[in-house]
Structure formats: structure tokens, C-alpha cells
C-alpha angles and dihedrals in degrees: 000000000000118000095250092055089049091053093046092049092050095048095045092047090055094045095046095037091227136083090207094054091045090050090052090050091053095039093245130136118246093250091050091049092051091048089049093056093043090051091051093050091046092051092049094041093226140090113254102173134032109206142180130179089272107037147003133211138184125258118221090262091046093052095059092039091052092055092053094044093047090052091047094051091046090054090049091050090052091050089051091048091052091051092046091051091060091063093052088220107107114203140171140071118310114202113206127176132192140143114292091248095051093043093049097044105033111018108035094053093056099040094085089057091049090048091053091051095045109023091168092066118081113201120214107195114196114192114202138140096198120074136151099206136032086251116019121213114284094024123118100186130018126193106209131184101173124082116263140171112266123217138177093261091065129061114209125193127181114244099179145320122241134183130223120244135187111228141166139182119272090242093053092050092047092053100038106024129237124278116245098193129035091245088061088071088076088071093056133072104258126212105206141174115234150126128240093290090061134243123308120248115273119238115208127188135188114177106308093343120103129189129178118200128186109206131198110219122232086196123017127185140165090224121074098206090054088059091045089056089054091049092049087053087058094252099142144287117329128205113199139141115271094247088068099045105027096103092049090050092050091050093048093240088122128031129204119247130199091032111194091035117099133206127202120283127226135209124238108214137191112219129188138157116282109240135165091227108031114203109256094237091060095048092046095050093046091051091045092052095046091048093049093050091048092049092049091047091222095162092055090051096045096046098050 
């Protein structure tokens, strides 16, 4: 193995927490990846990683070596990006992550157009609601809707704002009636987004009036479109951001309830690593996405 491959294998294994996943990223077999790490440790004369069949972790020597190697590879990637820019033909794999709902409804439909414009860029779209960091290892661009701490290592740009709205199917409202006050929601089966700890209380406002309601879900899910399916099957009242339910509202499949009352809005952000020389494929995709959202006037639709 050449030294660069050894360094890449080591850094990717640490970032991804798995030799197998790192090997897949670098198009290596598992045996080749293991030999690569063993060769690196033999050349250095020190143990960099402790590993079992289930996990791996850095030694003290490995921790300091990783920092230097990660910086070196980042500099090399920037040099490559600069050179690639000069050709005006961006290439490579672009890793993008978002929630399943957002990816399905607002990224996947426009990726064919992006592919036609930039056939040299291969997009890897990873749909997930659970993440530890703003940008997980191995990800170029993250679409985030939850609040997070910003830092200088991450660039964040606003894509759009969207408000939350309680809705239900016409059949459900005909059979069960529509709530007139936020507290009336407690008498209806609620379809709510949330993790194991349960959904947060909902804060409604109408003019100067404020009302906070804590709701017990009849159905709870970490995926918005799962809850939409339950609402379309007349299962109760759904609270979701407009970007998830807008098409169903326009088609009349779902109807708003508690009109006049407002819930908080949220911001959809694009996040990516801050670099002096950003790879062209990242800049191009971010600009493409911002332009598309502006042309479609999504924020105006979702904040009505």
C-alpha cells in the first residue's frame, strides 16, 4: 500500500468508526483495509487504533497522529479542488444528508436536473433523522431543520423558513368536529413527531393571546411522512411543518384547523465544512439549491 492510501484509510476509519465502512468509501476489500492499517502501524512502530469486532478507538499516539493526518488530507483535497476548478468540469462524489421527508419531497425530484447540468458529479443522498453532529463524518452537505450550536468550522446558510400547522383530513373533521381552541386538541387523537423522550409542548399565539398545550400522541414517529399517511387515513390531527404537508393542503386532502392561531416557525439550513478552497461540487450544489428554492418561492408558500 502507498503511504497516501494508508493515511486515507486511517483517517476514514476514525471518522466513520468502522474499518468496513472506510474500506467501502475507498473501494477496498476488508482484508486490504486491515493490511493497510497494519502496514501503517508497522512503519510507524506504534499502535494507532485499538479494535475489536464491534468497535475501534484511538490510542494516545493515534489521537495526535489523526489530527495531523486529517489536516494534511484536507489541504490535499483543497489543492485538488483548486486544480479541478480550473477545468470548469466539476467531478467526484457529493455526499448530502437530510431527513427522509425533505430528501424525498425536495431533493430527489431536482437531482435529475442537477445531474444533467453536472454529469461528472455523483450525488450520494443519505436520508436520516438521527445525527450526532451538524455534519457527520463523510458528509459534504447537511440539510438541517433542528437548532444547533454554530462554530467557525461550519458554514450555515438559510434555505427557507417554514411554519408549523395543525391539519386533519376532511373525513376526520366531518366525523369528529374541529377544535376551536388549542386546549381542545387534548380531546383528539394526535399524530406527532418526536423521539423517545416525547414531543415538546406546543406554543400557540393569536394576537396578544398565548396558549401552551402539552399533547399526548396517539401515534408518534420520527418521520413526518409516516404521520401524514396516518392523517390521510383519517387517524387524527397532525402537526407538521408546511414543507411536509403543503401539497396535501393544496390538493384538499388535508385541511387546516385552529385557523387564526399560529405556531412557531423553523428555519431550514444548509450546513457544510468551512474551507479556504471549497470543492467546486459543494459550491455548485449549494448555489443550485438556493436558486431553486428562491425560484419556487417556497418560503412565501410555507409562511402564509
